[in-house]
Phi, psi and omega in degrees: 000137179284154176264000181270130181272139171283168179299321180295315179298316181296319178295314180297319179293319179298316178295319180299313181292325179294322180284346179267011184298336180284349179287152176303147183306318182294339179287346180257031179294162184306316180300322177297314180302317181292319179294320179294315178301315180299317179297318178298314181297318179296319180295317181290333181261004185300139181282345181207171183297320182296317179295321178296318180296320177297318180294318177295325177297321176296319178299319179293325176296327179282317183226084187301337180260018183282105183303311181299320180294316178298315180296315182294323176296319177297320178297316179298319179298317178295318179297332181270004177086008179266113180259343179245145177283130182222000000 
């Protein structure tokens, strides 16, 4: 996996970090940022809906109030024909 961000990845990460501003400062430490970035990259590069949903789930596990991750997981679920959370 490349370490270079596409414009789309950079935008999604920027929005993600901005929406996480309500989190305590120590929660935004570098390891968290890298794990969140990795989850976003994996989700965007996922070969299928199930892999994308798992990656968005990992991002949500890292930053539970992350709006873009929550929204993107919901979008993937809709694209995969899942209308109810199960």
